[in-house]
C-alpha positions in Angstrom: -14.0 24.5 3.4 -17.8 24.5 3.7 -18.7 22.1 6.6 -22.1 22.3 8.2 -21.4 19.1 10.1 -18.8 21.1 12.0 -21.6 22.8 13.9 -22.4 19.4 15.6 -18.7 18.3 15.9 -18.4 15.6 18.6 -14.6 15.1 18.4 -14.7 12.2 16.0 -14.6 14.2 12.8 -16.8 15.7 10.1 -17.1 16.0 6.3 -17.1 19.1 4.2 -16.7 20.6 0.7 -13.6 22.3 -0.6 -14.0 26.0 -1.6 -11.8 27.0 -4.5 -8.8 24.9 -5.8 -5.8 23.9 -3.8 -2.5 22.0 -4.6 -1.1 19.9 -1.8 2.6 19.2 -2.0 3.6 15.8 -0.6 6.7 13.5 -0.5 5.3 11.4 -3.3 3.8 14.1 -5.6 1.0 16.7 -5.8 -2.6 16.3 -5.0 -4.9 18.9 -6.6 -8.4 19.5 -5.1 -11.0 21.4 -7.1 -14.1 23.2 -6.0 -16.6 20.9 -4.4 -14.2 18.1 -3.5 -15.5 16.2 -0.5 -13.0 15.7 2.3 -13.1 14.4 5.9 -11.6 16.3 8.8 -10.4 15.0 12.2 -8.8 16.5 15.3 -7.3 20.0 14.5 -6.5 19.2 10.9 -8.6 20.8 8.1 -8.3 17.6 6.1 -7.3 14.0 6.9 -9.2 11.9 4.3 -9.7 12.7 0.6 -12.4 10.4 -0.7 -11.9 8.3 -3.8 -15.0 9.5 -5.6 -13.4 12.9 -5.9 -11.0 11.5 -8.5 -13.7 9.6 -10.3 -15.9 12.7 -10.6 -13.1 15.1 -11.7 -13.1 17.0 -8.4 -9.5 16.0 -7.6 -6.4 14.7 -9.4 -2.9 13.6 -8.4 0.5 12.5 -9.8 1.5 10.3 -6.9 4.5 7.9 -7.4 5.5 5.7 -4.4 8.9 3.9 -4.7 8.5 3.9 -8.5 4.9 2.7 -8.4 2.5 5.0 -10.3 -0.7 5.2 -8.2 -4.0 5.0 -10.1 -6.2 8.1 -10.1 -9.1 6.6 -8.1 -7.7 6.2 -4.6 -8.7 7.1 -1.1 -6.0 9.1 0.6 -5.6 9.3 4.4 -3.2 12.0 5.9 -2.0 12.1 9.5 -4.3 14.2 11.7 -1.8 14.6 14.5 1.2 16.4 13.1 0.6 20.1 12.3 1.9 21.7 9.1 2.7 18.4 7.4 1.1 16.3 4.8 2.4 12.9 5.8 0.6 9.9 4.3 -1.0 7.3 6.5 -2.7 5.1 3.9 -3.7 4.8 0.3 -6.7 2.5 -0.3 -7.2 1.1 -3.9 -9.6 -1.8 -3.2 -13.1 -1.2 -4.5 -15.4 -4.1 -5.1 -14.1 -7.5 -6.3 -10.3 -8.1 -6.2 -10.1 -9.2 -9.8 -11.6 -5.8 -10.9 -8.8 -3.7 -9.4 -6.4 -1.7 -11.6 -2.9 -3.1 -11.7 0.1 -1.3 -10.3 3.6 -2.0 -11.8 6.0 -2.8 -9.1 9.5 -2.7 -10.6 8.2 -4.3 -13.8 5.8 -6.8 -12.2 2.0 -6.1 -12.3 0.1 -6.5 -9.1 -3.5 -5.9 -7.9 -3.0 -3.7 -4.8 -5.5 -3.4 -2.1 -3.8 -0.7 0.1 -0.5 0.9 0.9 0.3 1.8 4.5 3.0 4.3 5.6 4.4 3.9 9.1 8.1 3.8 10.2 7.1 1.8 13.3 4.8 -0.7 11.6 4.8 -4.1 13.4 3.5 -7.2 11.8 2.4 -10.4 13.4 4.4 -13.6 12.9 7.7 -12.1 11.8 11.1 -13.4 12.8 12.2 -12.7 16.4 8.8 -11.3 17.3 8.3 -9.0 14.3 10.0 -6.1 12.5 9.6 -2.7 11.0 8.8 -1.4 7.6 8.5 2.1 6.1 5.8 1.0 3.6 3.5 -2.0 3.6 1.6 -2.9 0.5 -1.2 -5.5 0.6 -1.3 -7.1 -2.9 -2.9 -9.9 -4.9 -0.7 -12.0 -7.2 -0.4 -15.4 -8.8 2.4 -16.8 -10.9 6.2 -16.4 -10.8 8.6 -13.6 -9.9 12.3 -14.2 -10.6 14.9 -12.4 -8.4 18.1 -10.9 -9.8 20.1 -13.9 -8.7 17.8 -16.5 -10.3 15.8 -17.4 -7.2 12.1 -17.9 -8.1 9.1 -16.9 -6.0 5.8 -18.6 -6.8 2.5 -17.3 -5.7 0.0 -20.2 -6.1 -3.8 -19.8 -6.6 -6.3 -20.8 -3.9 -8.4 -23.9 -4.3 -11.2 -21.8 -5.8 -8.8 -20.6 -8.5 -8.4 -17.0 -7.1 -5.2 -15.3 -6.1 -4.3 -14.9 -2.5 -3.4 -11.7 -0.7 0.1 -11.1 0.7 2.1 -8.2 1.9 5.2 -6.5 0.5 7.2 -4.7 3.3 9.6 -2.0 2.2 12.5 -1.0 4.5 14.1 2.0 2.9 16.9 2.4 5.5 18.0 -1.2 5.4 17.4 -1.4 1.7 15.4 -4.5 1.9 12.1 -5.8 0.6 10.2 -8.6 2.3 7.3 -10.7 1.2 5.2 -11.7 4.2 2.5 -14.4 4.0 0.0 -14.7 6.8 -1.3 -18.0 8.2 -3.4 -19.9 5.8 -1.7 -18.4 2.7 1.1 -20.0 0.7 4.2 -18.5 -1.0 6.8 -20.8 -2.5 10.5 -20.2 -3.2 13.2 -22.1 -5.2 16.7 -20.9 -4.6 19.5 -21.1 -7.2 20.8 -24.7 -7.3 17.7 -26.2 -5.8 15.3 -28.3 -7.8 12.2 -28.1 -5.6 10.1 -25.3 -4.4 9.7 -24.9 -0.6 7.0 -23.0 1.3 8.0 -19.8 3.1 6.3 -17.5 5.5 8.9 -14.6 4.9 11.2 -14.0 1.9 13.7 -11.1 2.2 15.6 -9.7 -0.8 17.3 -6.6 -2.2 14.9 -3.8 -3.4 13.3 -4.1 -6.8 13.4 -7.9 -6.9 17.1 -8.0 -6.2 19.2 -10.8 -4.8 17.8 -13.1 -2.1 18.9 -12.4 1.5 17.1 -14.7 3.8 13.8 -16.5 4.4 11.7 -18.2 7.0 10.4 -21.6 5.9 7.1 -23.0 7.0 7.8 -26.0 9.3 
């Protein structure tokens, strides 16, 4: 790595250019860095952030697949700076410019515009039941329209008053084998369970992975 900024390193990090080509093996696939790729370093790690323009300019490529979701080529990748000899993901950022211009990701057959994907086994979110919960993967996404679960329950993501979709979060708990749609204050997500005739507004909707059967939900009072 060629990093002149390292000479004035102040503990907060520095940028540099990759020398040669390197293949990084990760849990979700390979990342290939070519000569001249720009990366950001922090702490004692050689590399913690791989900038998105590397992929756009042909200085890097990847074949990342997260829980069946094929990740678009142009993505900013953040790796943990604190664990030596590992390449554990912290975050993938896919949001550049206007929401509506983002490439779609297919999530078990359903297309979504995805802003970011966070990886953290101890992730805590605000407003969850019983003071919150945990998730292995948290995906901030944009959606409108309907999603039908395996048991016939229907989730509806309405548009905002200005006609644009609203952002929500999909929380993936791999150990418990549960997915959860979480909607923050000011957003709306509706659900109609089998046998019901009307949609009701929910803050949380929990179901089996890959749009499986409904488990439980927290209605908006």
